[in-house]
C-alpha angles and dihedrals in degrees: 000000000000092000090048089051094055093044093051090046092056092046092051092048092051093050093048093239117137112263107230122181120215124194128187130151126184091213088080087066089071089079110086140138111273113237091358108091093166095057107136094229097065138137093264088074094073094030090059091052094048094045092054093047092049092049089052094047093241098138090059089061094050138068105253114221131198121239114239129193114248119247116244092239092056094050089048089062086084106010132063121253089244093055094046091050092048093053091042093056103030093096095049119111091247090065097047096100092045102042098092093045092050090048092049090058090057130071113262099332134132133187136201140160092287099046098093095051093045093049094051091044092051093050093042092049090054089054091047096054097044091049092053092051097041091051091054094243088118133026094218140339146202127216114199097200143152150227091052119232122201097096094051111108133201095277104010143063115218144154095030088306123121104170125017096242097184093047091049090052094047095049090046091059094044100041107024104033110039086147089074090065097233107148102152127040128188113206112196113193110191095164109127090241123069114261094232095163095051092046093055093047093059098030093121099028120103091186089075124056105200116199122183128178111187148141109276104160089199091306097312099103120087127310080029097205135131089239092085094061121113091242091067098096104152132262139251112355088354095059108131094014095096115075122182123185104190118195113220092215143356129274094069109149145171097313092051095049094043091052090053091050093049098044104033118011102040097047091048093044090053090053094043093048099199124209092217137004124221116193119205088214107201114161099196091108086068125113112280097012107152095221106033107054092200132121111230114145131206087255089052093053091048091052093049091050094045090055089055092053089079090070134068089015087287093298098150131155123195116204115186118244123161134342122136109186102088097209095045095047092049095048093044094051090046091053091050093050090052089055092051092048098045103023089229139099131196110249112198120201112245139171091212117121134190122272119263088246089057092057089047091054093044092053092046091051093047091051093048094048100038094093087061099035113036090191087074095053100090116089115246113251115263092230087060100047091043089068101092137160126228118291112275087232092061098050114109136183148143123247089250091067090061098048109129097166117133133183097245146348117277115258096214123085091215110117092213091061090045093054096042092072095037107058147035122218113288092238090062096049113114132183131209117241090188103029121191109262116224110208127176098157119127092208090079095062090046093054099036092087097043110095131205136167111249106209112210122194102167133048090326089074084080104081094213091055094045091052088062087070089055105034101022128238133088141264131225112297097026116118096197134047124236117234093217128225129292088241103048097185111136120239115290091220139003127205139158133234139165123230131201098248141081137252127206138181122246146160125058096254143345136222093240101042106023121218119018137055127292130213125273129178119233099219095213118114110236120178090207092050122099120186122175115223133183110217119212119193104221137146123272087243090060091046088057090051089053088051089051093050096043090053098041096248131143118263089215092087127151092217138022124257092221122027138172093273091053091046091053090048094062099033097087095083136028115252093021109146140191128195106228098168111042117220094007126128095237102021097117115091115205126200111218102179132264137307118193085353090298120120117256114213137168138174134239141149124305121273088247091056089046089061090047090054090050093048094046096247088117117043126251108214135176114241122257119251096262093051093045089050090056090058091046092051091050094050094044098042088046088056093235100118140005117250092259091048091048091052090050090048092053093045089052092050091050088061096046132102 
């Protein structure tokens, strides 16, 4: 294969065609979730890409590269020795009985007998492709790898990621191959999730400009950390070299991403002048992705990539990250490869414009980064930012309007013919604010007849607002609709009770209410404490759907977050708690006792976050007027307090902790 690679490279150079490397290895399909065949991060992700490329004859136009396992010393450029050894040995027989337990202690990770090999192949393949491009042997390259990498941190796997493939490749060029002359690297992360691991690995490093555009939802979208905010710009020598563009909600599409490229990334990239560009190429911001909820099309990805071709002499490497709709990920990667091969994208005319929230974010990022990048200092013209699309909350559709399926891959290498059967005009694209939920899980029927009291202490004390979690919709003051539960039956009974504990208000903003703090329960029993709670008698199935919605997770889950076994495990003592969604705002379920011999449970932040609130690492913030009014309405309509008493109660809570 190596001889074939060099021969093809020489032929391509002689003909004037761009030399594009392509790497795929079936051995990375050996990594899969045990006993969970429908897990979104599965081998079909890379199979679907490869099958489409083969059907279209793309591999014959590329330089095929062999996957190589990464050396330990190269992975240790960004990961701890302990972490490297864990991933190296996790698939060994000696770990078989402990794999599931180790995975359960991590955030959204699984292991099996093929995990070690796949992880080392993915990281090694990233090193292989960047080396070929940096050396000049290839103009650009694509690595179709898994598991993905950008969430993996120095000493921890998370978010389906075992090793941080892109970070390993970047540090390899900078630290191990100075002879290749790469002194500045631009990493563009367009995965819908924030690349928290990559950001932390280059936080103090001015040699790497890390750019991430992602859903943030005011810190509520995975990985649900403050690190994805636009004010996280790096420290020390790396100050200004970390750029986050955090979407405030889903449904962002081609016009939003293109505006960010034109008014943030491209001006800074021109000033930075990178020697090579590495794209953390996640395609979960694509239309119809089950996790992303955004609207990027294959055309959109091709345009974004084509705009980057003007930098680093076109030396660009794409390394696959996320993307969980098989058709969308295959078409998007195909479109990107056509750009790398031809140097051109298809730009369709469209009357679509960015959301108002997109312009708000762009201007906030420019203002934050302008001290480091003078090119961002000028204000954007009013006639530009006044061109806005419809609010994402007013867009409607049916799933049929998003159907991109076709009967076969196009035979032509022409990108125009590729795109013609992939997409509909941007102006006709619609998105579902209340998408049909497809559920085949048996756990729902098992939990539908198990009843609990859900104790609400925040905006859910107002019955009209709580019903949004069951029936869908929104009330006055909310900036985002609720999808509603699968079982939309209203509570069988409602009652009120006070508990010996405190609530407080924290976080700078939320995805449902915008700026201002939201309520959290401090799960410490205090005899002098008095917290009002509205108790709703609902099924354990419905409680799980509230957990899903509170923590920005899909309702189409193969298993519950909180089942009968878990309930029994914490029901032996009042104020026992268990974190069922790691790193989430409301992932900690608290047992408060029994009412009418039925368990009373609620949800709040993790005990770790509770300590961060107390230490000041997480902000305490008073609620905005709309959010406070929802609590007041709940307390008054529930005949617990007068309006004046409710206001005093909320003001007192805002000063607690």
